[in-house]
C-alpha positions in Angstrom: 140.1 9.4 116.0 141.1 6.4 113.4 143.5 7.8 110.6 145.6 5.5 108.3 147.7 6.7 105.5 145.6 6.4 101.8 142.2 8.3 104.2 141.0 11.1 102.4 139.9 14.4 105.0 137.8 17.3 104.2 139.3 20.1 106.2 137.2 23.1 107.6 139.4 25.7 106.2 140.3 25.5 102.5 144.3 26.0 101.3 145.6 28.9 99.5 145.0 26.6 96.2 140.9 26.4 96.8 141.1 22.6 98.0 139.7 21.6 101.1 140.5 18.0 100.4 143.6 15.8 101.8 145.1 12.5 101.7 147.1 11.4 104.6 150.5 9.9 103.1 151.7 8.7 106.9 150.7 8.3 110.3 152.6 9.0 113.4 153.2 11.4 116.1 152.9 14.1 113.0 150.7 13.0 110.3 151.9 14.3 106.5 148.8 15.1 104.3 148.9 15.9 101.0 146.6 18.6 99.4 145.0 16.8 96.2 144.5 20.6 94.1 148.1 21.4 94.0 149.9 18.1 95.4 151.6 20.1 98.2 152.6 17.9 101.3 151.9 19.7 105.1 153.4 18.1 108.2 150.8 18.5 110.9 150.5 17.5 114.7 147.7 14.8 115.4 146.2 16.9 117.8 145.7 19.7 115.7 144.8 17.9 112.5 142.0 15.9 114.6 140.6 19.2 115.5 140.7 20.6 111.8 139.1 17.5 110.3 135.4 18.4 109.0 134.9 15.3 107.8 136.4 12.2 106.2 135.6 11.9 102.2 137.0 8.3 101.8 138.9 5.4 103.8 141.7 3.4 102.6 141.5 -0.2 101.0 142.1 -2.7 104.0 144.8 -5.4 103.9 146.4 -3.2 100.6 149.7 -4.4 102.2 149.8 -8.0 99.9 147.7 -11.4 99.6 148.4 -13.2 103.1 146.2 -15.8 102.3 148.3 -17.7 100.2 150.7 -19.8 102.5 
């Protein structure tokens, strides 16, 4: 699964605050996500998170690092 920072995902189970949507903050071997309900951060193993994802709500905007067309 292609997960990038800035993506918003919906997990199968709700967080104790009641929200099921999370924003991906950083990606590596572990993936850091932030709950959109209470703003708490959680670090999950990539394999565990990919199994818990129910749907991708929105994707991050491409090429948001800067304008590379001007040289």
